[in-house]
C-alpha positions in Angstrom: -30.8 63.8 -12.3 -27.0 62.9 -11.9 -27.6 61.5 -8.5 -30.2 59.0 -9.8 -27.8 57.7 -12.6 -25.0 57.5 -9.9 -27.1 55.4 -7.7 -28.1 53.3 -10.6 -24.5 52.5 -11.5 -23.6 51.9 -7.8 -26.5 49.3 -7.6 -25.3 47.8 -10.9 -21.8 47.3 -9.5 -23.0 45.9 -6.2 -25.2 43.4 -8.1 -22.3 42.4 -10.3 -20.0 41.8 -7.4 -22.7 39.8 -5.6 -23.2 37.6 -8.7 -19.5 37.1 -9.0 -19.2 35.8 -5.5 -22.2 33.6 -6.1 -20.5 32.0 -9.0 -17.4 31.3 -6.9 -19.6 29.3 -4.4 -21.2 27.3 -7.3 -17.8 26.1 -8.5 -17.0 24.6 -5.1 -14.3 27.2 -4.3 -14.2 28.4 -0.6 -11.8 31.0 0.6 -9.1 29.9 3.1 -10.0 31.5 6.5 -6.8 30.6 8.4 -8.5 28.1 10.7 -5.9 25.4 10.2 -5.0 24.8 13.9 -8.6 24.5 15.2 -8.3 21.2 16.9 -5.0 22.2 18.6 -6.6 25.3 20.0 -9.6 23.2 21.2 -7.3 20.8 23.0 -5.3 23.6 24.4 -8.4 25.3 25.7 -9.6 22.1 27.4 -6.2 21.6 29.1 -6.2 25.1 30.3 -9.8 24.6 31.7 -8.8 21.4 33.4 -5.7 22.9 34.9 -7.7 25.7 36.3 -10.3 23.4 37.9 -7.4 21.3 39.5 -5.9 24.4 40.9 -9.2 25.5 42.4 -9.9 22.0 43.8 -6.4 22.0 45.4 -6.8 25.3 46.9 -10.3 24.2 48.4 -8.7 21.1 49.9 -5.9 23.0 51.6 -8.5 25.4 53.0 -10.6 22.5 54.4 -7.4 21.0 56.0 -6.5 24.2 57.8 -10.0 24.4 59.3 
């Protein structure tokens, strides 16, 4: 019977922690996730992609000229 009471206390503690996290969301509090430089990362990724496309296009042009 001890295992039943242990599982009950575990489910109670889980439900308490869930209700605590719900109360944080209701108050308008959101945790900081560290995504402060998102726009810089997006611009950087686009520049890298454009650079790769330019390098491929240049390589193909050189190959066409040689043939």
